[in-house]
C-alpha positions as CSV (number, residue, x, y, z in Angstrom):
1,M,-12.6,-46.8,16.2
2,R,-13.9,-48.6,19.3
3,I,-16.0,-51.5,17.8
4,V,-18.4,-54.1,19.1
5,Y,-18.4,-57.1,16.7
6,M,-21.4,-59.5,16.3
7,G,-21.1,-62.7,14.3
8,S,-21.1,-66.4,14.5
9,P,-20.2,-68.6,11.5
10,E,-17.0,-69.0,9.5
11,F,-18.1,-66.3,7.1
12,A,-17.9,-63.7,9.9
13,V,-14.3,-64.5,10.9
14,A,-12.5,-62.7,8.0
15,P,-14.1,-59.3,8.7
16,L,-13.3,-59.6,12.4
17,E,-9.6,-60.5,11.6
18,R,-9.5,-57.5,9.2
19,L,-10.8,-55.1,11.9
20,I,-8.0,-56.3,14.2
21,Q,-5.4,-56.0,11.5
22,D,-6.5,-52.4,10.8
23,G,-5.9,-51.5,14.4
24,H,-9.4,-50.9,15.6
25,E,-10.2,-51.5,19.2
26,I,-12.5,-54.5,19.6
27,A,-14.4,-53.8,22.8
28,G,-16.2,-57.1,22.8
29,V,-17.6,-59.8,20.5
30,F,-21.2,-61.1,20.6
31,T,-21.8,-64.5,19.2
32,Q,-24.3,-67.4,19.3
33,R,-24.3,-69.7,22.3
34,D,-22.2,-72.9,22.4
35,K,-24.1,-75.9,20.9
36,P,-23.6,-79.6,21.4
37,K,-22.1,-81.3,18.4
38,N,-21.4,-84.8,17.0
39,R,-22.0,-88.0,18.8
40,G,-20.3,-87.0,22.1
41,M,-22.6,-83.9,22.2
42,K,-19.6,-81.9,23.4
43,L,-20.2,-78.1,23.4
44,S,-18.8,-76.5,20.3
45,F,-17.7,-72.8,20.0
46,T,-18.7,-70.7,17.0
47,P,-15.8,-69.9,14.7
48,V,-16.1,-66.2,15.7
49,K,-15.8,-67.1,19.4
50,E,-12.7,-69.2,18.7
51,A,-11.2,-66.2,16.8
52,A,-12.1,-63.7,19.5
53,L,-10.6,-65.9,22.3
54,A,-7.4,-66.3,20.3
55,H,-7.0,-62.5,20.3
56,G,-8.0,-62.2,24.0
57,I,-11.2,-60.3,23.2
58,P,-14.1,-60.5,25.7
59,V,-16.9,-62.7,24.4
60,F,-20.6,-62.3,25.2
61,Q,-23.3,-65.0,24.3
62,P,-26.8,-63.8,25.4
63,A,-29.7,-66.0,24.5
64,S,-31.4,-62.9,23.0
65,F,-31.6,-59.1,23.3
66,K,-35.1,-59.3,24.9
67,K,-33.6,-59.2,28.4
68,E,-32.4,-56.1,30.0
69,E,-29.0,-57.7,31.0
70,A,-27.9,-58.2,27.3
71,L,-28.9,-54.6,26.4
72,Q,-27.0,-53.2,29.4
73,T,-23.9,-55.2,28.5
74,L,-23.9,-53.8,25.0
75,E,-24.5,-50.2,26.2
76,A,-21.8,-50.4,28.8
77,L,-19.2,-51.2,26.1
78,Q,-19.6,-47.6,24.8
79,A,-18.7,-48.5,21.3
80,D,-18.4,-46.0,18.4
81,I,-20.0,-48.6,16.1
82,A,-21.2,-52.2,16.0
83,V,-20.4,-54.4,13.0
84,V,-22.8,-57.3,12.5
85,T,-21.9,-60.2,10.2
86,A,-24.1,-63.3,10.1
87,Y,-24.8,-63.0,13.8
88,G,-28.1,-64.9,13.6
89,M,-30.0,-62.9,16.2
90,L,-32.5,-60.1,15.9
91,L,-31.5,-56.7,17.4
92,P,-34.2,-54.5,18.9
93,Q,-34.1,-50.7,18.2
94,R,-32.4,-50.1,21.6
95,A,-29.5,-52.3,20.6
96,L,-29.2,-50.7,17.2
97,D,-29.0,-47.3,18.9
98,A,-26.5,-48.3,21.6
99,P,-23.2,-47.5,19.6
100,R,-22.6,-43.9,18.8
101,L,-22.7,-44.5,15.1
102,G,-25.3,-47.3,15.2
103,C,-24.8,-50.8,13.7
104,V,-23.6,-51.7,10.2
105,N,-24.1,-55.1,8.6
106,V,-21.9,-57.0,6.2
107,H,-24.3,-58.7,3.8
108,A,-23.3,-61.2,1.2
109,S,-25.4,-59.9,-1.7
110,L,-26.0,-56.8,-3.7
111,L,-28.9,-55.4,-1.7
112,P,-31.8,-55.0,-2.2
113,D,-31.5,-58.3,-4.1
114,Y,-31.3,-61.4,-2.0
115,R,-32.3,-60.1,1.4
116,G,-32.4,-62.9,3.9
117,A,-30.4,-65.7,5.5
118,S,-28.9,-67.6,2.5
119,P,-27.9,-65.2,-0.3
120,I,-24.7,-67.2,-1.2
121,Q,-26.7,-70.4,-1.9
122,Q,-29.6,-68.7,-3.5
123,V,-27.6,-66.8,-6.2
124,I,-26.2,-70.1,-7.4
125,L,-29.6,-71.8,-7.3
126,Q,-31.1,-68.9,-9.3
127,G,-28.3,-69.0,-11.9
128,E,-27.1,-65.4,-11.3
129,E,-24.0,-64.2,-13.1
130,K,-22.9,-61.7,-10.4
131,T,-23.3,-61.1,-6.7
132,G,-21.3,-59.1,-4.2
133,V,-21.2,-57.6,-0.7
134,A,-23.1,-54.7,0.7
135,I,-22.2,-52.7,3.9
136,M,-25.6,-51.5,5.3
137,Q,-26.6,-49.2,8.1
138,M,-29.0,-51.4,10.0
139,D,-32.5,-50.4,10.8
140,A,-35.5,-52.3,12.2
141,G,-36.3,-54.1,8.9
142,L,-34.9,-57.2,7.3
143,D,-31.8,-56.0,5.4
144,T,-33.5,-52.8,4.5
145,G,-31.2,-50.1,5.8
146,D,-29.2,-47.6,3.7
147,I,-26.3,-48.9,1.7
148,L,-23.0,-47.4,2.8
149,L,-20.7,-49.2,0.3
150,A,-21.1,-52.2,-2.1
151,E,-18.8,-54.2,-4.3
152,E,-19.6,-56.6,-7.1
153,L,-18.2,-60.1,-7.7
154,E,-18.6,-62.2,-10.9
155,I,-19.9,-65.7,-10.3
156,Q,-17.6,-68.1,-12.2
157,S,-18.9,-71.1,-14.3
158,G,-19.0,-74.1,-12.0
159,E,-18.9,-71.9,-8.8
160,T,-20.0,-73.8,-5.7
161,A,-21.5,-72.4,-2.4
162,D,-18.2,-73.2,-0.8
163,S,-16.0,-71.4,-3.2
164,L,-18.3,-68.4,-3.4
165,H,-18.5,-68.3,0.4
166,D,-14.7,-67.9,0.7
167,K,-14.6,-65.2,-2.0
168,L,-17.4,-63.2,-0.5
169,A,-15.9,-63.5,3.1
170,A,-12.7,-62.0,1.8
171,L,-14.5,-59.3,-0.2
172,G,-16.6,-58.5,2.8
173,A,-13.6,-58.0,5.0
174,E,-12.0,-55.7,2.4
175,T,-15.2,-53.7,1.7
176,L,-15.8,-53.3,5.5
177,S,-12.3,-52.0,6.0
178,R,-12.7,-49.4,3.3
179,C,-16.2,-48.4,4.5
180,L,-15.0,-47.7,8.1
181,K,-12.1,-45.6,6.8
182,E,-14.6,-43.6,4.7
183,L,-16.9,-43.2,7.7
184,E,-14.1,-41.9,9.8
185,A,-13.2,-39.4,7.1
186,G,-16.9,-38.3,6.8
187,R,-17.0,-39.3,3.1
188,V,-19.8,-41.9,3.1
189,V,-23.1,-40.9,1.6
190,P,-25.8,-43.4,2.6
191,R,-27.9,-44.7,-0.3
192,P,-31.5,-45.6,0.6
193,Q,-32.7,-49.0,-0.7
194,P,-35.8,-49.3,-2.8
195,A,-38.6,-51.0,-0.9
196,E,-39.0,-53.9,-3.4
197,C,-36.7,-56.9,-3.3
198,P,-36.3,-58.8,-6.6
199,H,-35.4,-62.0,-4.9
200,Y,-35.5,-63.2,-1.2
201,A,-33.0,-65.6,0.3
202,P,-34.9,-67.6,2.9
203,R,-33.0,-69.9,5.3
204,I,-32.0,-73.2,3.7
205,C,-33.4,-76.3,5.4
206,R,-32.4,-79.9,5.1
207,E,-35.3,-80.8,2.8
208,D,-34.1,-78.3,0.3
209,G,-31.4,-80.8,-0.6
210,R,-33.9,-83.3,-2.1
211,I,-33.7,-83.3,-5.9
212,H,-36.2,-84.8,-8.3
213,F,-35.0,-86.2,-11.6
214,T,-38.1,-84.8,-13.3
215,E,-36.1,-81.5,-13.1
216,T,-33.8,-80.2,-15.8
217,A,-30.1,-80.9,-15.9
218,Q,-29.5,-77.1,-15.4
219,R,-31.6,-77.0,-12.2
220,I,-30.0,-80.2,-10.8
221,D,-26.5,-78.8,-11.5
222,R,-27.3,-75.6,-9.7
223,A,-28.7,-77.5,-6.7
224,A,-25.6,-79.6,-6.5
225,R,-23.3,-76.6,-6.6
226,G,-25.5,-74.4,-4.3
227,L,-26.4,-76.9,-1.6
228,T,-23.1,-78.6,-1.1
229,P,-21.7,-79.2,1.6
230,W,-25.0,-78.4,3.5
231,P,-27.6,-79.7,3.4
232,G,-26.2,-81.9,0.6
233,I,-28.1,-83.5,-2.2
234,F,-30.2,-86.6,-1.8
235,S,-33.0,-88.5,-3.6
236,S,-35.2,-91.5,-2.9
237,L,-34.2,-95.0,-4.2
238,G,-35.8,-98.2,-3.0
239,G,-37.8,-96.3,-0.4
240,K,-34.7,-94.8,1.2
241,N,-33.2,-91.3,1.1
242,I,-29.8,-91.8,-0.6
243,K,-27.2,-89.0,-0.4
244,L,-25.6,-88.2,-3.7
245,F,-22.0,-86.8,-4.2
246,G,-20.0,-85.6,-7.1
247,L,-22.9,-84.7,-9.4
248,R,-22.4,-83.5,-12.9
249,A,-25.5,-82.9,-15.1
250,E,-25.7,-82.3,-18.9
251,Q,-28.4,-82.1,-21.5
252,G,-29.0,-84.9,-24.0
253,G,-28.4,-88.6,-23.7
254,P,-30.5,-91.7,-24.2
255,E,-34.3,-91.4,-23.7
256,A,-35.7,-93.1,-20.6
257,P,-38.2,-92.4,-17.7
258,C,-37.0,-89.6,-15.4
259,G,-35.0,-91.1,-12.5
260,Q,-34.2,-94.3,-14.4
261,I,-30.7,-95.7,-13.8
262,L,-29.0,-95.9,-17.2
263,S,-25.6,-97.4,-16.3
264,C,-23.1,-97.8,-13.5
265,D,-19.4,-98.4,-13.4
266,S,-16.4,-97.7,-11.2
267,R,-16.4,-94.1,-12.3
268,C,-20.0,-93.0,-11.9
269,L,-23.7,-93.8,-11.9
270,R,-25.8,-92.3,-14.8
271,V,-29.4,-91.3,-14.2
272,R,-31.9,-89.8,-16.6
273,C,-33.4,-86.4,-15.8
274,A,-36.0,-84.3,-17.6
275,D,-33.7,-83.2,-20.5
276,G,-30.5,-85.0,-20.0
277,V,-28.3,-87.2,-17.8
278,V,-26.9,-86.8,-14.3
279,E,-23.6,-88.5,-13.4
280,I,-23.2,-89.3,-9.7
281,A,-19.7,-90.3,-8.3
282,Q,-20.7,-91.6,-4.9
283,L,-23.7,-92.8,-2.9
284,Q,-24.4,-93.1,0.8
285,A,-27.3,-95.0,2.4
286,P,-28.8,-94.0,5.7
287,G,-26.4,-94.9,8.5
288,G,-23.9,-96.2,5.9
289,K,-20.6,-95.1,4.5
290,R,-20.0,-92.9,1.5
291,M,-18.8,-95.1,-1.4
292,N,-18.4,-95.3,-5.1
293,C,-21.6,-96.3,-6.9
294,A,-20.3,-99.7,-8.1
295,D,-19.4,-100.7,-4.6
296,Y,-22.8,-99.5,-3.3
297,F,-24.7,-101.7,-5.7
298,R,-22.7,-104.7,-4.9
299,G,-24.2,-104.4,-1.4
300,H,-27.6,-103.5,-2.8
301,P,-28.0,-105.5,-6.0
302,E,-31.8,-105.3,-5.8
303,E,-31.6,-101.5,-6.4
304,R,-29.3,-101.7,-9.5
305,E,-32.2,-101.7,-12.0
306,G,-34.2,-99.3,-9.9
307,R,-35.5,-95.8,-10.5
308,F,-35.0,-92.7,-8.3
309,E,-38.3,-91.1,-7.2
């Protein structure tokens, strides 16, 4: 098939690579614009752009599809189908209609559950036991189109957003490959989604990484697994937002006010939460280096007997 591919982050690389491996003709790749990164503010390519350039595929980076130029570029490629994976840009109806077979989306959840921008993190935050990938025929709604193919994946105990991301990216690539083969053979029967969505997956923001030790050990554990590496976990100590690394939470332990530091040694810091204790391996102050907790308190002895807010 002649395919236009639309995607931006690392999650979208595996499906693109699989399309190339399967022998499809990639007419062009659309991705987000280059962005300045790090202290030098050097422009950084998206992972999908880097992959496309490595294969010599033309790359297009329109600011939006509200302008005629972007729509004409897409239409001129005369694709059989467009595959969209975490592109990060809304497509108007004219763009959805441009390829002969329309646009399909690789979504990292079992739709209609967890429609939205952060399904991988949200299933961990909500304590789900399974998730998966859905290949969807795109329409004008937010992840509301007909399901073409879906595959389930069990969420393992201790699963993190990082590990689940990699598993779902691989599953997405495999499921997309099978879906396109079934489409070509005329064997796909679209399955309409119900209108209701049990859970939404809104975009994660930096403040979502703030934890409160008035929460339960279970909720703190889910946050630590679901929000690492980004935005990361932090809490307030001594009037500063302190980043927390290597969290492990369990129920039980000595009684104390929530947020109270219980003990600290070279292995970890122990802090009381609503129904248990949270162990923290490393701390990082604003503008400082990440270090083990004992070293941190040598430099900040006044906080050693403190309490996280």
